[in-house]
All heavy atoms as a GROMACS GRO file, in nm:
protein
  586
    1MET      N    1   1.304   1.370   9.412
    1MET     CA    2   1.371   1.332   9.540
    1MET      C    3   1.368   1.465   9.628
    1MET      O    4   1.436   1.558   9.593
    1MET     CB    5   1.501   1.277   9.520
    1MET     CG    6   1.574   1.246   9.648
    1MET     SD    7   1.692   1.116   9.626
    1MET     CE    8   1.833   1.192   9.579
    2ALA      N    9   1.306   1.460   9.747
    2ALA     CA   10   1.301   1.579   9.833
    2ALA      C   11   1.406   1.561   9.937
    2ALA      O   12   1.403   1.462  10.016
    2ALA     CB   13   1.162   1.590   9.892
    3LEU      N   14   1.490   1.661   9.953
    3LEU     CA   15   1.586   1.663  10.066
    3LEU      C   16   1.538   1.755  10.174
    3LEU      O   17   1.492   1.872  10.144
    3LEU     CB   18   1.726   1.706  10.006
    3LEU     CG   19   1.791   1.633   9.895
    3LEU    CD1   20   1.912   1.700   9.848
    3LEU    CD2   21   1.824   1.486   9.956
    4SER      N   22   1.547   1.711  10.297
    4SER     CA   23   1.501   1.792  10.402
    4SER      C   24   1.630   1.867  10.460
    4SER      O   25   1.732   1.803  10.474
    4SER     CB   26   1.433   1.714  10.513
    4SER     OG   27   1.524   1.610  10.560
    5GLN      N   28   1.606   1.989  10.497
    5GLN     CA   29   1.725   2.058  10.556
    5GLN      C   30   1.715   2.052  10.705
    5GLN      O   31   1.605   2.039  10.771
    5GLN     CB   32   1.713   2.216  10.504
    5GLN     CG   33   1.721   2.230  10.357
    5GLN     CD   34   1.710   2.376  10.321
    5GLN    OE1   35   1.651   2.463  10.407
    5GLN    NE2   36   1.755   2.410  10.206
    6ALA      N   37   1.831   2.062  10.766
    6ALA     CA   38   1.833   2.064  10.912
    6ALA      C   39   1.776   2.192  10.966
    6ALA      O   40   1.785   2.297  10.906
    6ALA     CB   41   1.975   2.049  10.959
    7GLN      N   42   1.723   2.183  11.089
    7GLN     CA   43   1.660   2.301  11.151
    7GLN      C   44   1.766   2.385  11.206
    7GLN      O   45   1.875   2.338  11.253
    7GLN     CB   46   1.575   2.253  11.268
    7GLN     CG   47   1.444   2.194  11.233
    7GLN     CD   48   1.355   2.168  11.356
    7GLN    OE1   49   1.406   2.155  11.464
    7GLN    NE2   50   1.235   2.154  11.345
    8THR      N   51   1.743   2.514  11.197
    8THR     CA   52   1.840   2.600  11.256
    8THR      C   53   1.810   2.616  11.411
    8THR      O   54   1.711   2.565  11.461
    8THR     CB   55   1.814   2.751  11.203
    8THR    OG1   56   1.691   2.796  11.242
    8THR    CG2   57   1.839   2.749  11.056
    9LEU      N   58   1.897   2.668  11.472
    9LEU     CA   59   1.896   2.681  11.623
    9LEU      C   60   1.763   2.758  11.659
    9LEU      O   61   1.691   2.724  11.756
    9LEU     CB   62   2.009   2.748  11.687
    9LEU     CG   63   2.017   2.754  11.842
    9LEU    CD1   64   2.005   2.631  11.910
    9LEU    CD2   65   2.139   2.836  11.879
   10GLU      N   66   1.740   2.857  11.587
   10GLU     CA   67   1.618   2.944  11.611
   10GLU      C   68   1.486   2.866  11.591
   10GLU      O   69   1.390   2.867  11.667
   10GLU     CB   70   1.621   3.065  11.525
   10GLU     CG   71   1.498   3.160  11.541
   10GLU     CD   72   1.492   3.225  11.674
   10GLU    OE1   73   1.591   3.241  11.741
   10GLU    OE2   74   1.385   3.264  11.714
   11GLN      N   75   1.487   2.780  11.486
   11GLN     CA   76   1.368   2.696  11.454
   11GLN      C   77   1.344   2.598  11.568
   11GLN      O   78   1.238   2.574  11.610
   11GLN     CB   79   1.386   2.630  11.322
   11GLN     CG   80   1.367   2.715  11.206
   11GLN     CD   81   1.393   2.647  11.075
   11GLN    OE1   82   1.487   2.558  11.072
   11GLN    NE2   83   1.332   2.690  10.973
   12ARG      N   84   1.460   2.535  11.615
   12ARG     CA   85   1.444   2.446  11.722
   12ARG      C   86   1.388   2.504  11.845
   12ARG      O   87   1.303   2.452  11.915
   12ARG     CB   88   1.585   2.380  11.757
   12ARG     CG   89   1.609   2.258  11.663
   12ARG     CD   90   1.736   2.179  11.714
   12ARG     NE   91   1.820   2.174  11.599
   12ARG     CZ   92   1.942   2.218  11.586
   12ARG    NH1   93   2.000   2.276  11.681
   12ARG    NH2   94   2.006   2.200  11.474
   13ARG      N   95   1.443   2.622  11.877
   13ARG     CA   96   1.400   2.688  11.997
   13ARG      C   97   1.246   2.722  11.987
   13ARG      O   98   1.171   2.709  12.095
   13ARG     CB   99   1.482   2.823  12.017
   13ARG     CG  100   1.463   2.883  12.150
   13ARG     CD  101   1.559   2.990  12.170
   13ARG     NE  102   1.599   3.068  12.058
   13ARG     CZ  103   1.733   3.095  12.026
   13ARG    NH1  104   1.822   3.051  12.107
   13ARG    NH2  105   1.767   3.161  11.921
   14ARG      N  106   1.208   2.774  11.876
   14ARG     CA  107   1.064   2.811  11.855
   14ARG      C  108   0.976   2.683  11.857
   14ARG      O  109   0.860   2.691  11.912
   14ARG     CB  110   1.043   2.887  11.726
   14ARG     CG  111   1.096   3.028  11.740
   14ARG     CD  112   1.070   3.109  11.614
   14ARG     NE  113   1.124   3.243  11.627
   14ARG     CZ  114   1.091   3.342  11.552
   14ARG    NH1  115   1.006   3.327  11.464
   14ARG    NH2  116   1.157   3.458  11.573
   15ASN      N  117   1.021   2.578  11.801
   15ASN     CA  118   0.945   2.452  11.799
   15ASN      C  119   0.926   2.401  11.945
   15ASN      O  120   0.822   2.350  11.979
   15ASN     CB  121   1.004   2.347  11.708
   15ASN     CG  122   0.984   2.372  11.561
   15ASN    OD1  123   0.888   2.448  11.526
   15ASN    ND2  124   1.062   2.316  11.482
   16ALA      N  125   1.038   2.417  12.015
   16ALA     CA  126   1.030   2.370  12.156
   16ALA      C  127   0.931   2.451  12.239
   16ALA      O  128   0.851   2.401  12.322
   16ALA     CB  129   1.168   2.371  12.220
   17LYS      N  130   0.934   2.578  12.215
   17LYS     CA  131   0.838   2.673  12.290
   17LYS      C  132   0.696   2.634  12.246
   17LYS      O  133   0.608   2.629  12.325
   17LYS     CB  134   0.871   2.812  12.264
   17LYS     CG  135   0.788   2.911  12.327
   17LYS     CD  136   0.822   3.058  12.289
   17LYS     CE  137   0.738   3.159  12.367
   17LYS     NZ  138   0.592   3.141  12.353
   18PHE      N  139   0.672   2.609  12.117
   18PHE     CA  140   0.538   2.583  12.074
   18PHE      C  141   0.489   2.455  12.135
   18PHE      O  142   0.380   2.447  12.180
   18PHE     CB  143   0.535   2.574  11.918
   18PHE     CG  144   0.402   2.537  11.868
   18PHE    CD1  145   0.300   2.635  11.849
   18PHE    CD2  146   0.370   2.411  11.817
   18PHE    CE1  147   0.184   2.599  11.797
   18PHE    CE2  148   0.251   2.371  11.771
   18PHE     CZ  149   0.152   2.472  11.754
   19ALA      N  150   0.573   2.354  12.133
   19ALA     CA  151   0.536   2.222  12.197
   19ALA      C  152   0.505   2.236  12.346
   19ALA      O  153   0.411   2.178  12.399
   19ALA     CB  154   0.656   2.120  12.172
   20LYS      N  155   0.589   2.316  12.406
   20LYS     CA  156   0.557   2.344  12.553
   20LYS      C  157   0.428   2.411  12.571
   20LYS      O  158   0.355   2.374  12.669
   20LYS     CB  159   0.677   2.433  12.611
   20LYS     CG  160   0.661   2.453  12.762
   20LYS     CD  161   0.784   2.544  12.801
   20LYS     CE  162   0.769   2.570  12.948
   20LYS     NZ  163   0.877   2.661  12.996
   21ASP      N  164   0.396   2.509  12.487
   21ASP     CA  165   0.268   2.580  12.500
   21ASP      C  166   0.154   2.494  12.475
   21ASP      O  167   0.049   2.492  12.549
   21ASP     CB  168   0.265   2.699  12.407
   21ASP     CG  169   0.356   2.816  12.451
   21ASP    OD1  170   0.401   2.814  12.571
   21ASP    OD2  171   0.381   2.900  12.368
   22GLN      N  172   0.170   2.403  12.378
   22GLN     CA  173   0.063   2.309  12.339
   22GLN      C  174   0.039   2.206  12.450
   22GLN      O  175  -0.072   2.175  12.481
   22GLN     CB  176   0.093   2.234  12.209
   22GLN     CG  177   0.083   2.331  12.092
   22GLN     CD  178  -0.052   2.393  12.061
   22GLN    OE1  179  -0.156   2.323  12.078
   22GLN    NE2  180  -0.050   2.522  12.051
   23GLU      N  181   0.147   2.166  12.512
   23GLU     CA  182   0.134   2.072  12.628
   23GLU      C  183   0.066   2.130  12.745
   23GLU      O  184  -0.013   2.061  12.805
   23GLU     CB  185   0.278   2.029  12.661
   23GLU     CG  186   0.274   1.896  12.743
   23GLU     CD  187   0.423   1.844  12.760
   23GLU    OE1  188   0.495   1.839  12.652
   23GLU    OE2  189   0.466   1.826  12.875
   24ALA      N  190   0.089   2.258  12.769
   24ALA     CA  191   0.030   2.327  12.880
   24ALA      C  192  -0.120   2.352  12.856
   24ALA      O  193  -0.196   2.354  12.953
   24ALA     CB  194   0.095   2.465  12.902
   25ARG      N  195  -0.159   2.350  12.724
   25ARG     CA  196  -0.306   2.369  12.698
   25ARG      C  197  -0.383   2.233  12.701
   25ARG      O  198  -0.507   2.245  12.709
   25ARG     CB  199  -0.322   2.415  12.549
   25ARG     CG  200  -0.278   2.564  12.538
   25ARG     CD  201  -0.283   2.595  12.395
   25ARG     NE  202  -0.257   2.739  12.369
   25ARG     CZ  203  -0.336   2.825  12.316
   25ARG    NH1  204  -0.452   2.789  12.273
   25ARG    NH2  205  -0.298   2.947  12.303
   26MET      N  206  -0.321   2.121  12.704
   26MET     CA  207  -0.392   1.998  12.702
   26MET      C  208  -0.475   1.972  12.826
   26MET      O  209  -0.433   2.006  12.933
   26MET     CB  210  -0.287   1.882  12.691
   26MET     CG  211  -0.223   1.865  12.560
   26MET     SD  212  -0.117   1.723  12.560
   26MET     CE  213  -0.051   1.733  12.390
   27GLY      N  214  -0.605   1.939  12.813
   27GLY     CA  215  -0.693   1.911  12.914
   27GLY      C  216  -0.755   2.030  12.971
   27GLY      O  217  -0.827   2.019  13.085
   28LYS      N  218  -0.741   2.150  12.912
   28LYS     CA  219  -0.804   2.269  12.970
   28LYS      C  220  -0.920   2.319  12.877
   28LYS      O  221  -0.912   2.297  12.757
   28LYS     CB  222  -0.699   2.383  12.975
   28LYS     CG  223  -0.596   2.349  13.087
   28LYS     CD  224  -0.496   2.465  13.103
   28LYS     CE  225  -0.390   2.422  13.206
   28LYS     NZ  226  -0.298   2.519  13.226
   29SER      N  227  -1.018   2.386  12.932
   29SER     CA  228  -1.129   2.428  12.859
   29SER      C  229  -1.084   2.559  12.781
   29SER      O  230  -0.981   2.620  12.805
   29SER     CB  231  -1.243   2.469  12.950
   29SER     OG  232  -1.206   2.579  13.030
   30GLY      N  233  -1.170   2.599  12.686
   30GLY     CA  234  -1.141   2.720  12.612
   30GLY      C  235  -1.132   2.842  12.694
   30GLY      O  236  -1.056   2.934  12.668
   31GLU      N  237  -1.216   2.858  12.799
   31GLU     CA  238  -1.209   2.973  12.884
   31GLU      C  239  -1.079   2.982  12.970
   31GLU      O  240  -1.030   3.096  12.977
   31GLU     CB  241  -1.326   2.968  12.987
   31GLU     CG  242  -1.465   2.994  12.923
   31GLU     CD  243  -1.581   2.993  13.023
   31GLU    OE1  244  -1.551   3.019  13.143
   31GLU    OE2  245  -1.698   2.975  12.975
   32GLN      N  246  -1.032   2.870  13.009
   32GLN     CA  247  -0.907   2.867  13.083
   32GLN      C  248  -0.786   2.911  12.995
   32GLN      O  249  -0.699   2.988  13.037
   32GLN     CB  250  -0.879   2.728  13.143
   32GLN     CG  251  -0.968   2.688  13.249
   32GLN     CD  252  -0.949   2.547  13.294
   32GLN    OE1  253  -0.919   2.463  13.216
   32GLN    NE2  254  -0.962   2.519  13.432
   33ILE      N  255  -0.798   2.859  12.868
   33ILE     CA  256  -0.695   2.904  12.777
   33ILE      C  257  -0.698   3.050  12.740
   33ILE      O  258  -0.597   3.121  12.738
   33ILE     CB  259  -0.696   2.818  12.652
   33ILE    CG1  260  -0.666   2.669  12.675
   33ILE    CG2  261  -0.614   2.875  12.537
   33ILE    CD1  262  -0.701   2.575  12.573
   34LYS      N  263  -0.820   3.098  12.724
   34LYS     CA  264  -0.840   3.248  12.685
   34LYS      C  265  -0.789   3.332  12.794
   34LYS      O  266  -0.729   3.441  12.771
   34LYS     CB  267  -0.983   3.277  12.655
   34LYS     CG  268  -1.026   3.231  12.521
   34LYS     CD  269  -1.173   3.262  12.489
   34LYS     CE  270  -1.214   3.203  12.353
   34LYS     NZ  271  -1.350   3.224  12.320
   35LYS      N  272  -0.816   3.304  12.922
   35LYS     CA  273  -0.767   3.375  13.035
   35LYS      C  274  -0.615   3.388  13.032
   35LYS      O  275  -0.556   3.488  13.057
   35LYS     CB  276  -0.816   3.316  13.176
   35LYS     CG  277  -0.948   3.332  13.208
   35LYS     CD  278  -0.994   3.270  13.342
   35LYS     CE  279  -1.133   3.278  13.363
   35LYS     NZ  280  -1.169   3.209  13.491
   36ARG      N  281  -0.548   3.275  13.005
   36ARG     CA  282  -0.400   3.273  13.002
   36ARG      C  283  -0.345   3.352  12.888
   36ARG      O  284  -0.239   3.404  12.892
   36ARG     CB  285  -0.358   3.127  12.994
   36ARG     CG  286  -0.209   3.110  13.006
   36ARG     CD  287  -0.166   2.963  13.003
   36ARG     NE  288  -0.035   2.958  12.957
   36ARG     CZ  289  -0.002   2.905  12.833
   36ARG    NH1  290  -0.092   2.867  12.753
   36ARG    NH2  291   0.125   2.904  12.804
   37ASP      N  292  -0.418   3.360  12.774
   37ASP     CA  293  -0.372   3.418  12.651
   37ASP      C  294  -0.376   3.570  12.664
   37ASP      O  295  -0.322   3.634  12.574
   37ASP     CB  296  -0.442   3.364  12.531
   37ASP     CG  297  -0.397   3.232  12.488
   37ASP    OD1  298  -0.289   3.185  12.539
   37ASP    OD2  299  -0.469   3.164  12.408
   38LYS      N  300  -0.453   3.628  12.754
   38LYS     CA  301  -0.471   3.772  12.756
   38LYS      C  302  -0.336   3.832  12.801
   38LYS      O  303  -0.278   3.803  12.903
   38LYS     CB  304  -0.573   3.812  12.860
   38LYS     CG  305  -0.713   3.781  12.812
   38LYS     CD  306  -0.817   3.834  12.910
   38LYS     CE  307  -0.958   3.802  12.860
   38LYS     NZ  308  -1.062   3.840  12.950
   39VAL      N  309  -0.276   3.910  12.711
   39VAL     CA  310  -0.151   3.963  12.729
   39VAL      C  311  -0.160   4.123  12.727
   39VAL      O  312  -0.237   4.167  12.651
   39VAL     CB  313  -0.053   3.927  12.616
   39VAL    CG1  314   0.090   3.986  12.633
   39VAL    CG2  315  -0.045   3.773  12.612
   40VAL      N  316  -0.085   4.186  12.819
   40VAL     CA  317  -0.089   4.330  12.812
   40VAL      C  318  -0.032   4.377  12.685
   40VAL      O  319   0.074   4.342  12.646
   40VAL     CB  320  -0.007   4.378  12.937
   40VAL    CG1  321  -0.004   4.530  12.940
   40VAL    CG2  322  -0.060   4.325  13.075
   41GLN      N  323  -0.112   4.465  12.617
   41GLN     CA  324  -0.067   4.514  12.492
   41GLN      C  325   0.038   4.624  12.510
   41GLN      O  326   0.024   4.720  12.590
   41GLN     CB  327  -0.181   4.567  12.411
   41GLN     CG  328  -0.152   4.600  12.270
   41GLN     CD  329  -0.277   4.646  12.193
   41GLN    OE1  330  -0.376   4.664  12.251
   41GLN    NE2  331  -0.268   4.647  12.068
   42LYS      N  332   0.140   4.613  12.437
   42LYS     CA  333   0.250   4.713  12.444
   42LYS      C  334   0.209   4.831  12.365
   42LYS      O  335   0.142   4.820  12.263
   42LYS     CB  336   0.385   4.665  12.379
   42LYS     CG  337   0.450   4.560  12.462
   42LYS     CD  338   0.584   4.520  12.392
   42LYS     CE  339   0.674   4.425  12.448
   42LYS     NZ  340   0.785   4.390  12.382
   43PRO      N  341   0.252   4.947  12.408
   43PRO     CA  342   0.226   5.065  12.326
   43PRO      C  343   0.299   5.062  12.196
   43PRO      O  344   0.413   5.002  12.188
   43PRO     CB  345   0.274   5.185  12.406
   43PRO     CG  346   0.357   5.128  12.519
   43PRO     CD  347   0.314   4.985  12.528
   44SER      N  348   0.243   5.118  12.091
   44SER     CA  349   0.308   5.112  11.958
   44SER      C  350   0.432   5.194  11.944
   44SER      O  351   0.508   5.185  11.851
   44SER     CB  352   0.212   5.137  11.846
   44SER     OG  353   0.153   5.259  11.868
   45ILE      N  354   0.446   5.290  12.036
   45ILE     CA  355   0.564   5.383  12.036
   45ILE      C  356   0.619   5.390  12.172
   45ILE      O  357   0.554   5.386  12.271
   45ILE     CB  358   0.512   5.527  11.983
   45ILE    CG1  359   0.626   5.616  11.959
   45ILE    CG2  360   0.407   5.588  12.070
   45ILE    CD1  361   0.602   5.738  11.890
   46SER      N  362   0.752   5.394  12.169
   46SER     CA  363   0.825   5.388  12.300
   46SER      C  364   0.811   5.528  12.368
   46SER      O  365   0.793   5.629  12.311
   46SER     CB  366   0.969   5.358  12.280
   46SER     OG  367   1.041   5.463  12.223
   47PRO      N  368   0.821   5.529  12.506
   47PRO     CA  369   0.807   5.651  12.582
   47PRO      C  370   0.920   5.751  12.542
   47PRO      O  371   0.896   5.874  12.543
   47PRO     CB  372   0.835   5.608  12.731
   47PRO     CG  373   0.790   5.466  12.730
   47PRO     CD  374   0.826   5.417  12.595
   48PHE      N  375   1.030   5.706  12.505
   48PHE     CA  376   1.140   5.796  12.453
   48PHE      C  377   1.091   5.885  12.331
   48PHE      O  378   1.111   6.006  12.336
   48PHE     CB  379   1.261   5.711  12.411
   48PHE     CG  380   1.374   5.807  12.349
   48PHE    CD1  381   1.448   5.882  12.412
   48PHE    CD2  382   1.381   5.796  12.202
   48PHE    CE1  383   1.546   5.966  12.350
   48PHE    CE2  384   1.467   5.881  12.141
   48PHE     CZ  385   1.562   5.957  12.209
   49TRP      N  386   1.025   5.825  12.243
   49TRP     CA  387   0.986   5.898  12.123
   49TRP      C  388   0.870   5.986  12.154
   49TRP      O  389   0.859   6.096  12.095
   49TRP     CB  390   0.945   5.798  12.007
   49TRP     CG  391   1.065   5.734  11.953
   49TRP    CD1  392   1.092   5.594  11.961
   49TRP    CD2  393   1.174   5.795  11.879
   49TRP    NE1  394   1.216   5.571  11.908
   49TRP    CE2  395   1.266   5.687  11.856
   49TRP    CE3  396   1.199   5.919  11.838
   49TRP    CZ2  397   1.378   5.708  11.786
   49TRP    CZ3  398   1.315   5.942  11.767
   49TRP    CH2  399   1.407   5.841  11.736
   50VAL      N  400   0.787   5.946  12.255
   50VAL     CA  401   0.674   6.035  12.293
   50VAL      C  402   0.732   6.166  12.362
   50VAL      O  403   0.689   6.278  12.335
   50VAL     CB  404   0.582   5.960  12.390
   50VAL    CG1  405   0.484   6.060  12.449
   50VAL    CG2  406   0.507   5.849  12.322
   51VAL      N  407   0.833   6.141  12.449
   51VAL     CA  408   0.891   6.256  12.508
   51VAL      C  409   0.964   6.351  12.414
   51VAL      O  410   0.949   6.475  12.418
   51VAL     CB  411   0.987   6.214  12.624
   51VAL    CG1  412   1.068   6.322  12.676
   51VAL    CG2  413   0.914   6.144  12.740
   52LEU      N  414   1.036   6.283  12.320
   52LEU     CA  415   1.106   6.366  12.213
   52LEU      C  416   1.009   6.445  12.131
   52LEU      O  417   1.027   6.558  12.108
   52LEU     CB  418   1.181   6.276  12.129
   52LEU     CG  419   1.271   6.347  12.026
   52LEU    CD1  420   1.387   6.427  12.093
   52LEU    CD2  421   1.334   6.241  11.924
   53LEU      N  422   0.903   6.390  12.092
   53LEU     CA  423   0.800   6.454  12.007
   53LEU      C  424   0.739   6.568  12.093
   53LEU      O  425   0.723   6.676  12.040
   53LEU     CB  426   0.692   6.352  11.967
   53LEU     CG  427   0.573   6.412  11.880
   53LEU    CD1  428   0.631   6.461  11.753
   53LEU    CD2  429   0.472   6.307  11.855
   54ALA      N  430   0.697   6.545  12.222
   54ALA     CA  431   0.650   6.648  12.305
   54ALA      C  432   0.750   6.759  12.317
   54ALA      O  433   0.710   6.882  12.312
   54ALA     CB  434   0.608   6.593  12.439
   55PHE      N  435   0.877   6.731  12.339
   55PHE     CA  436   0.970   6.832  12.354
   55PHE      C  437   0.988   6.919  12.224
   55PHE      O  438   0.994   7.044  12.233
   55PHE     CB  439   1.107   6.764  12.375
   55PHE     CG  440   1.229   6.866  12.376
   55PHE    CD1  441   1.256   6.943  12.491
   55PHE    CD2  442   1.317   6.874  12.266
   55PHE    CE1  443   1.358   7.040  12.490
   55PHE    CE2  444   1.424   6.962  12.273
   55PHE     CZ  445   1.442   7.040  12.382
   56VAL      N  446   0.980   6.856  12.108
   56VAL     CA  447   0.989   6.933  11.981
   56VAL      C  448   0.868   7.021  11.956
   56VAL      O  449   0.876   7.131  11.929
   56VAL     CB  450   1.012   6.828  11.872
   56VAL    CG1  451   0.987   6.906  11.733
   56VAL    CG2  452   1.140   6.758  11.875
   57VAL      N  453   0.747   6.965  11.996
   57VAL     CA  454   0.628   7.045  11.964
   57VAL      C  455   0.621   7.158  12.068
   57VAL      O  456   0.593   7.275  12.034
   57VAL     CB  457   0.497   6.949  11.974
   57VAL    CG1  458   0.375   7.031  11.977
   57VAL    CG2  459   0.508   6.854  11.856
   58ILE      N  460   0.637   7.121  12.198
   58ILE     CA  461   0.613   7.224  12.302
   58ILE      C  462   0.731   7.324  12.289
   58ILE      O  463   0.712   7.438  12.313
   58ILE     CB  464   0.603   7.156  12.449
   58ILE    CG1  465   0.476   7.079  12.447
   58ILE    CG2  466   0.609   7.264  12.554
   58ILE    CD1  467   0.453   6.999  12.571
   59GLY      N  468   0.852   7.276  12.271
   59GLY     CA  469   0.971   7.368  12.253
   59GLY      C  470   0.953   7.459  12.136
   59GLY      O  471   0.979   7.581  12.147
   60GLY      N  472   0.891   7.405  12.029
   60GLY     CA  473   0.874   7.489  11.906
   60GLY      C  474   0.772   7.594  11.941
   60GLY      O  475   0.781   7.714  11.895
   61LEU      N  476   0.667   7.558  12.006
   61LEU     CA  477   0.557   7.656  12.050
   61LEU      C  478   0.615   7.760  12.142
   61LEU      O  479   0.584   7.881  12.129
   61LEU     CB  480   0.447   7.575  12.117
   61LEU     CG  481   0.322   7.669  12.165
   61LEU    CD1  482   0.256   7.716  12.037
   61LEU    CD2  483   0.230   7.578  12.243
   62PHE      N  484   0.697   7.717  12.232
   62PHE     CA  485   0.759   7.810  12.328
   62PHE      C  486   0.841   7.911  12.256
   62PHE      O  487   0.839   8.028  12.274
   62PHE     CB  488   0.845   7.733  12.431
   62PHE     CG  489   0.914   7.817  12.527
   62PHE    CD1  490   0.854   7.879  12.633
   62PHE    CD2  491   1.050   7.834  12.517
   62PHE    CE1  492   0.921   7.964  12.712
   62PHE    CE2  493   1.128   7.906  12.607
   62PHE     CZ  494   1.063   7.984  12.703
   63PHE      N  495   0.927   7.868  12.165
   63PHE     CA  496   1.014   7.956  12.088
   63PHE      C  497   0.936   8.048  11.990
   63PHE      O  498   0.970   8.162  11.980
   63PHE     CB  499   1.122   7.877  12.007
   63PHE     CG  500   1.224   7.830  12.105
   63PHE    CD1  501   1.262   7.692  12.112
   63PHE    CD2  502   1.315   7.919  12.173
   63PHE    CE1  503   1.362   7.649  12.200
   63PHE    CE2  504   1.415   7.874  12.254
   63PHE     CZ  505   1.437   7.740  12.265
   64GLU      N  506   0.824   8.001  11.943
   64GLU     CA  507   0.738   8.079  11.862
   64GLU      C  508   0.675   8.195  11.942
   64GLU      O  509   0.675   8.310  11.889
   64GLU     CB  510   0.632   7.996  11.791
   64GLU     CG  511   0.536   8.071  11.701
   64GLU     CD  512   0.609   8.115  11.574
   64GLU    OE1  513   0.713   8.048  11.539
   64GLU    OE2  514   0.562   8.211  11.516
   65VAL      N  515   0.635   8.166  12.061
   65VAL     CA  516   0.569   8.266  12.144
   65VAL      C  517   0.682   8.370  12.182
   65VAL      O  518   0.654   8.492  12.177
   65VAL     CB  519   0.515   8.197  12.276
   65VAL    CG1  520   0.483   8.308  12.378
   65VAL    CG2  521   0.389   8.121  12.232
   66ILE      N  522   0.801   8.328  12.221
   66ILE     CA  523   0.909   8.421  12.250
   66ILE      C  524   0.945   8.504  12.124
   66ILE      O  525   0.970   8.630  12.133
   66ILE     CB  526   1.030   8.343  12.299
   66ILE    CG1  527   0.998   8.289  12.439
   66ILE    CG2  528   1.155   8.434  12.304
   66ILE    CD1  529   1.114   8.207  12.502
   67ALA      N  530   0.954   8.447  12.016
   67ALA     CA  531   0.980   8.522  11.888
   67ALA      C  532   0.884   8.621  11.866
   67ALA      O  533   0.914   8.743  11.825
   67ALA     CB  534   1.001   8.431  11.766
   68ARG      N  535   0.756   8.593  11.884
   68ARG     CA  536   0.644   8.695  11.858
   68ARG      C  537   0.655   8.800  11.957
   68ARG      O  538   0.626   8.920  11.934
   68ARG     CB  539   0.510   8.626  11.848
   68ARG     CG  540   0.488   8.554  11.722
   68ARG     CD  541   0.355   8.484  11.720
   68ARG     NE  542   0.346   8.397  11.607
   68ARG     CZ  543   0.250   8.402  11.522
   68ARG    NH1  544   0.152   8.477  11.533
   68ARG    NH2  545   0.240   8.319  11.416
   69TRP      N  546   0.682   8.771  12.083
   69TRP     CA  547   0.682   8.868  12.187
   69TRP      C  548   0.804   8.954  12.171
   69TRP      O  549   0.798   9.081  12.191
   69TRP     CB  550   0.690   8.792  12.324
   69TRP     CG  551   0.699   8.882  12.444
   69TRP    CD1  552   0.593   8.971  12.481
   69TRP    CD2  553   0.813   8.899  12.517
   69TRP    NE1  554   0.657   9.038  12.596
   69TRP    CE2  555   0.776   8.992  12.620
   69TRP    CE3  556   0.939   8.840  12.528
   69TRP    CZ2  557   0.875   9.033  12.716
   69TRP    CZ3  558   1.026   8.882  12.627
   69TRP    CH2  559   0.986   8.977  12.717
   70TRP      N  560   0.914   8.898  12.138
   70TRP     CA  561   1.041   8.969  12.111
   70TRP      C  562   1.038   9.067  11.994
   70TRP      O  563   1.086   9.169  11.992
   70TRP     CB  564   1.155   8.879  12.096
   70TRP     CG  565   1.289   8.930  12.104
   70TRP    CD1  566   1.368   8.990  12.015
   70TRP    CD2  567   1.364   8.966  12.236
   70TRP    NE1  568   1.486   9.038  12.057
   70TRP    CE2  569   1.484   9.025  12.191
   70TRP    CE3  570   1.333   8.935  12.364
   70TRP    CZ2  571   1.577   9.056  12.292
   70TRP    CZ3  572   1.431   8.969  12.452
   70TRP    CH2  573   1.545   9.036  12.423
   71GLY      N  574   0.951   9.025  11.895
   71GLY     CA  575   0.948   9.095  11.775
   71GLY      C  576   0.858   9.233  11.778
   71GLY      O  577   0.864   9.316  11.696
   72GLN      N  578   0.779   9.235  11.880
   72GLN     CA  579   0.691   9.353  11.896
   72GLN      C  580   0.760   9.476  11.936
   72GLN      O  581   0.832   9.529  11.983
   72GLN     CB  582   0.575   9.333  11.995
   72GLN     CG  583   0.481   9.230  11.939
   72GLN     CD  584   0.367   9.204  12.040
   72GLN    OE1  585   0.358   9.264  12.145
   72GLN    NE2  586   0.267   9.134  11.999
   0.00000   0.00000   0.00000
């Protein structure tokens, strides 16, 4: 005997979104759907981390140059 579990709120929301997307696709050609599906790809790393990494690398280089200059 298989008991079915009630959907969670998140599952209901995702199912509704999926149904809405499928309804929007009905009656359209493959090219029209592909045009709509093109999404701008997000960068894999946030700008904050890029700036932080640049600061560490360039700052380290700067301090290394100063240390070598000061040590002479």
